C-alpha positions in Angstrom: -10.7 1.6 24.0 -10.6 -1.6 21.6 -8.2 -0.9 18.2 -12.0 -0.6 16.5 -12.8 2.1 18.3 -9.0 3.4 18.8 -9.4 3.6 14.6 -12.8 4.8 14.5 -12.0 8.0 17.0 -9.0 8.6 15.4 -10.9 9.0 12.0 -13.0 11.1 13.2 -10.2 13.6 14.9 -11.2 12.7 18.0 -8.3 12.1 20.5 -7.9 8.3 21.2 -6.7 6.9 24.3 -3.1 6.2 23.1 -2.1 6.3 19.2 -3.6 4.0 16.7 -1.0 1.7 15.2 -0.7 0.1 11.6 1.7 -2.6 10.6 0.6 -4.8 7.7 -2.7 -4.0 7.0 -2.0 -2.9 3.7 0.6 -3.0 0.6 2.5 0.5 1.4 2.3 0.5 5.5 3.7 -3.3 5.5 7.0 -5.0 6.9 9.8 -6.8 5.0 9.5 -10.9 6.0 13.2 -10.9 6.9 12.1 -8.2 9.8 8.8 -9.9 10.7 10.8 -13.1 10.9 13.3 -11.3 13.3 10.2 -10.1 15.1 8.8 -13.2 15.5 11.7 -14.4 16.7 12.7 -12.0 19.9 8.9 -11.5 21.2 7.6 -14.9 20.4 10.4 -17.7 19.9 9.1 -20.4 17.9 12.4 -20.8 15.6 10.4 -23.6 13.5 7.9 -20.9 12.3 8.0 -19.4 8.5 6.5 -16.2 8.3 4.1 -15.9 5.1 5.2 -13.9 2.3 1.9 -12.3 1.8 2.6 -9.8 -1.2 5.4 -11.1 -3.1 6.4 -7.7 -5.1 8.0 -6.2 -2.0 8.2 -9.0 -0.1 5.9 -8.6 2.4 5.6 -10.4 5.4 2.2 -11.2 7.4 1.7 -9.6 10.4 -0.6 -12.4 11.9 -2.9 -12.2 15.1 -0.1 -13.1 17.8 2.3 -11.1 16.5 0.1 -7.7 16.1 -1.2 -8.3 19.8 2.2 -8.5 20.8 3.4 -5.2 19.2 -0.2 -3.4 20.1 -0.6 -3.1 16.2 -4.4 -2.2 15.7 -5.8 -2.5 11.7 -5.8 -5.6 9.6 -6.4 -5.5 5.9 -8.3 -7.2 2.9 -6.6 -7.7 -0.3 -7.4 -8.5 -3.5 -7.4 -11.6 -4.3 -4.5 -11.9 -6.6 -1.1 -10.6 -5.9 1.0 -8.0 -8.5 2.5 -11.1 -10.0 -1.3 -13.0 -10.4 -0.5 -15.3 -7.5 -3.0 -16.2 -4.5 -1.5 -16.3 -1.1 -2.6 -20.3 -0.6 -0.6 -23.5 -1.2 2.2 -22.2 0.6 5.7 -23.7 0.2 9.6 -23.1 1.8 11.8 -20.4 0.6 14.8 -18.8 1.5 15.5 -15.0 0.8 19.2 -14.3 -0.3 19.6 -13.1 3.5 18.9 -16.4 4.8 15.4 -15.8 6.3 13.4 -18.7 6.0 9.8 -18.1 5.0 6.5 -19.2 2.7 5.4 -18.8 -0.5 2.5 -18.8 -2.3 2.5 -22.0 -4.4 2.6 -19.8 -7.5 5.7 -18.2 -6.1 7.7 -19.9 -9.2 11.7 -18.3 -9.9 13.9 -18.9 -12.8 17.0 -17.7 -12.2 18.7 -14.6 -13.8 22.1 -13.8 -15.7 23.4 -11.7 -12.5 22.5 -14.7 -9.9 18.9 -13.0 -9.1 15.6 -14.5 -9.6 13.1 -14.0 -12.2 9.1 -14.2 -11.8 6.8 -15.0 -13.8 2.9 -13.9 -14.3 0.8 -16.2 -12.3 4.1 -18.7 -12.0 3.9 -19.9 -15.6 7.8 -20.2 -16.2 7.2 -21.1 -19.7 5.8 -17.2 -20.6 8.7 -14.3 -19.9 9.9 -13.3 -17.0 7.6 -10.0 -15.1 9.4 -9.6 -12.4 13.6 -9.3 -11.0 15.0 -9.0 -7.9 19.0 -8.8 -8.4 21.0 -11.1 -6.3 21.5 -9.8 -2.7 18.3 -7.8 -3.4 15.4 -7.6 -0.8 12.2 -7.2 -3.4 11.4 -7.5 -7.1 11.6 -4.5 -9.7 8.9 -4.6 -12.6 10.2 -6.4 -15.7 9.2 -3.9 -18.7 7.7 -5.8 -21.5 6.9 -2.6 -24.0 5.2 -3.7 -26.9 6.1 -1.9 -29.7 3.8 1.6 -30.0 1.8 2.1 -33.6 0.5 5.1 -32.9 -2.4 4.9 -35.5 -3.4 1.7 -33.9 -3.1 2.7 -30.4 -6.5 1.5 -28.2 -7.3 2.8 -25.4 -9.2 -0.8 -24.6 -5.2 -2.4 -24.6 -4.7 -1.0 -21.1 -8.3 -1.9 -20.0 -7.9 -5.7 -20.2 -7.4 -6.0 -16.4 -10.4 -4.0 -15.3 -13.4 -5.4 -15.2 -16.5 -7.3 -12.9 -15.4 -9.7 -10.2 -15.4 -12.7 -11.1 -16.8 -15.8 -9.0 -13.0 -16.3 -7.4 -13.2 -12.6 -6.7 -16.6 -13.0 -5.4 -15.7 -16.3 -3.2 -12.0 -14.3 -1.7 -14.1 -11.3 -0.7 -17.0 -13.4 1.5 -14.4 -15.6 3.1 -12.5 -11.7 4.1 -15.7 -11.2 4.9 -16.1 -13.5 7.6 -12.4 -13.4 8.7 -13.3 -9.5 9.8 -16.5 -10.6 11.2 -14.2 -13.2 13.8 -12.0 -10.2 14.9 -14.9 -7.3 15.8 -12.2 -6.1 18.1 -9.6 -4.8 15.3 -9.8 -1.7 12.8 -9.9 -2.3 9.2 -9.4 -1.1 5.9 -10.4 -2.6 2.4 -8.1 -1.9 -0.7 -10.2 -1.6 -3.0 -9.6 -3.1 -6.6 -9.5 -1.1 -10.1 -9.4 2.4 -8.4 -5.3 3.1 -8.9 -5.5 5.2 -11.6 -2.1 5.5 -13.3 -0.2 3.9 -10.3 3.2 3.5 -11.6 3.3 0.3 -9.9 0.4 -1.2 -12.0 1.0 0.3 -15.4 3.4 -2.7 -16.1 0.9 -5.4 -15.6 2.6 -7.5 -13.9 0.3 -10.0 -14.4 -0.7 -9.9 -17.3 1.5 -12.4 -19.5 1.3 -10.6 -22.6 0.5 -6.9 -22.1 -0.4 -4.5 -24.4 -0.7 -0.8 -24.9 1.6 1.5 -23.0 3.4 -0.9 -20.3 6.8 1.0 -20.1 7.1 4.0 -16.8 8.8 6.2 -18.7 6.6 6.3 -21.6 3.5 6.0 -19.7 4.5 9.2 -18.0 5.5 11.1 -21.0 1.8 9.9 -22.8 -0.2 11.7 -19.4 1.1 14.5 -21.4 0.8 14.1 -25.0 -1.7 11.5 -24.9 -4.2 13.0 -22.7 -7.0 11.9 -24.4 -6.0 8.1 -24.3 -5.3 8.2 -20.3 -8.7 10.1 -20.0 -10.2 6.9 -22.0 -8.3 4.3 -19.6 -9.6 6.0 -16.7 -13.1 6.4 -17.7 -13.7 2.2 -18.2 -11.6 2.0 -15.5 -13.8 4.0 -12.8 -16.8 2.2 -14.9 -15.7 -1.2 -13.5 -14.9 0.3 -10.2 -18.0 1.7 -9.1 -19.5 -1.6 -10.3 -17.6 -3.4 -8.1 -17.6 -0.4 -5.6 -21.6 -1.1 -5.4 -20.9 -5.4 -4.6 -18.1 -4.6 -2.3 -20.2 -2.3 -0.3 -23.7 -4.4 0.0 -20.4 -7.2 1.2 -19.4 -5.6 3.8 -21.0 -3.0 4.8 -19.9 -1.4 8.3 -17.2 -3.9 8.8 -14.9 -1.1 6.8 -13.5 1.4 8.2 -11.5 2.7 5.8 -10.9 2.2 1.9 -7.6 2.6 0.0 -8.4 3.7 -3.0 -4.9 4.6 -5.1 -1.1 4.6 -4.6 -0.5 6.7 -7.4 2.7 8.6 -6.1 2.2 12.4 -7.1 5.3 14.0 -5.5 9.7 13.2 -5.2 11.8 13.9 -3.0 12.4 17.5 -4.1 9.1 18.1 -5.7 6.0 17.5 -7.5 6.1 14.0 -10.0 3.4 16.4 -11.9 2.1 19.4 -12.9 -0.8 20.5 -10.3 -2.7 20.9 -12.9 -2.5 17.8 -14.6 -3.7 15.9 -11.6 -6.6 18.2 -11.5 -7.3 17.9 -15.4 -6.5 14.1 -15.5 -6.8 12.1 -12.2 -9.0 14.7 -9.8 -12.2 13.9 -11.5 -12.1 10.2 -11.1 -10.8 10.5 -7.7 -13.9 12.6 -6.9 -16.5 10.5 -8.2 -14.8 6.9 -6.7 -14.7 9.4 -3.5 -18.5 10.5 -3.3 -19.6 7.1 -4.2 -18.1 6.3 -1.3 -19.2 8.8 0.9 -23.0 8.3 -0.3 -23.3 5.1 0.1 -21.4 4.2 3.3 -19.4 5.7 6.2 -16.0 4.4 4.9 -13.0 7.0 4.9 -11.4 7.2 1.9 -7.7 6.7 1.8 -5.0 8.0 -0.6 -1.0 7.0 -0.9 1.2 9.2 -2.7 4.8 9.5 -2.1 7.3 12.5 -1.7 6.4 16.2 -2.2 3.0 16.6 -2.4 2.5 19.6 -0.5 1.0 21.1 -3.7 -1.5 18.3 -4.2 -3.5 18.6 -0.8 -5.6 21.1 -1.3 -6.8 19.5 -4.7 -6.8 16.3 -2.4 -8.8 17.3 0.2 -11.1 18.7 -2.3 -11.7 15.5 -4.5 -13.0 14.0 -1.0 -10.1 12.4 0.6 -10.1 11.6 3.9 -6.4 10.5 4.6 -3.6 10.9 3.5 -0.4 8.3 3.5 2.8 7.9 3.8 3.6 11.3 4.6 7.1 11.9 3.2 8.6 14.1 6.0 12.1 13.9 4.5 10.7 15.7 1.5 11.0 19.3 0.0 7.7 20.9 2.3 6.8 18.1 4.1 7.1 19.3 7.6 5.3 17.4 9.9 3.9 21.0 12.3 3.3 22.7 9.0 1.3 19.6 7.8 -0.6 19.4 10.6 -1.6 23.0 11.4 -2.8 23.3 8.0 -4.4 20.4 7.0 -4.8 18.7 10.2 -8.7 19.1 10.4 -9.4 17.9 7.2 -6.9 15.0 7.1 -5.9 12.3 8.9 -2.5 11.7 8.6 -1.1 7.7 8.3 1.8 7.3 8.5 5.0 9.7 9.2 6.2 8.2 12.1 9.6 7.3 11.3 11.5 7.9 8.1 12.8 4.9 6.3 15.4 6.2 4.4 17.3 7.4 6.6 17.0 7.4 10.7 15.4 4.0 10.9 17.3 2.1 8.4 20.9 4.2 9.3 20.4 5.9 12.6 21.0 4.3 16.3 18.1 3.1 18.5 18.2 6.0 20.2 17.7 8.6 17.3 14.8 6.2 16.3 13.2 6.9 19.6 13.4 10.3 19.4 11.9 10.8 16.3 9.0 8.3 16.9 8.2 10.2 19.9 8.1 13.6 18.6 6.1 12.6 15.5 3.5 11.3 17.3 3.4 14.5 20.0 3.0 16.2 16.5 0.6 14.4 14.3 -1.3 12.5 18.0 -2.5 15.8 19.3 -6.2 16.0 19.1 -6.2 13.0 17.1 -6.3 12.4 13.2 -3.1 10.2 13.4 -2.2 6.7 12.9 0.8 5.4 13.5 3.2 4.5 10.5 6.6 4.1 9.3 7.5 6.4 6.0 5.8 3.4 3.4 6.9 0.1 4.1 10.3 -1.1 6.6 12.6 -2.4 4.4 14.4 -6.0 4.9 18.1 -4.9 5.9 16.6 -2.5 8.7 18.6 -3.2 11.8 16.0 -5.2 14.3 17.4 -3.2 17.3 16.0 0.2 15.2 12.8 -2.0 14.7 12.4 -2.5 18.2 13.3 1.2 20.0 10.1 2.3 17.3 7.9 0.1 18.9 9.8 0.7 22.3 8.7 4.5 21.4 5.0 3.9 20.9 4.3 2.0 23.6 5.8 4.3 25.9 4.4 7.0 24.5 0.8 5.9 26.0 2.9 6.6 29.3 
């Protein structure tokens, strides 16, 4: 099988010739630029090569065609035009991370010093306005800077939380046309599209780090409380968001057609390490109706499978995810309560493709030995890939301080699982 055929067999719950692999296709299945740099040095040499930071918020590195081929990675992705800081992936310039990794960052990746010795980053790269992100000294990625304006209940307007939603702009359309051509030039690769504007309530998006002066409810804690105390406000936001999302999906479906195999719909987290983040009934009341509308539209119009990323202990939500029309679950956080791999595969493996769960990024690959990494990876592949329906990826992104020997052990285990 080539990579596209391998992903399609996997999505159809047929046993592929080997496990399908994704690293770098999305903002939740990536690798930190420091690790990508080390992988390139070990596998491909070229000490002068600088890896591009394609997702500045988490500082994810580009897994390009050459490295993808060397690692046996099957899936490529189409991201939105703008990053979470409102920057475009162009006008590349050199940069060095706190750990000394030489890389390239977008031209609008403009920093100012933070009082703790770290860096501030600014929306659209405009240093004349306050920062929207902060990387502490010695850290590997940015945190959102919360810029919550005072809340006046009498003047609270859902439209203020909708200013980031709207029809695709001409610049967006030009971006997607270029990406269509880029995909067409890689006909053997598996493909996934990150759908813009469908991450209902995704807490990474609520602070709107790309906006210079966000209005509405932009504080993380306030937003979570609002889902309980102001459900009508949240529902009004989701209605307008969904309206634009369906309009834009109409355009994207016509543009990409069967070039796309998977659509990443949402990255909203509904679980914590120890249990649900919100009540299951709250998911049913607020989120599920909009997920169903998006998924139904895609399934009526395309052959695409739909993908939900939701961290933590989401076992209690999985039946509702399936009922809402999702085909793929990521990141499959097996270290969380009730997320035991064999149980997940046994109970939901006929309905869901598991995408992730291949190695624990909190403990095993970050702090374990190469031998422990190898054993865990082989075990997860044996469990999840039985009968198909599994795309290998780590549990969320591989972090910047991960020992390179452990990353190499992971890829060795993936490779040898096919023997």
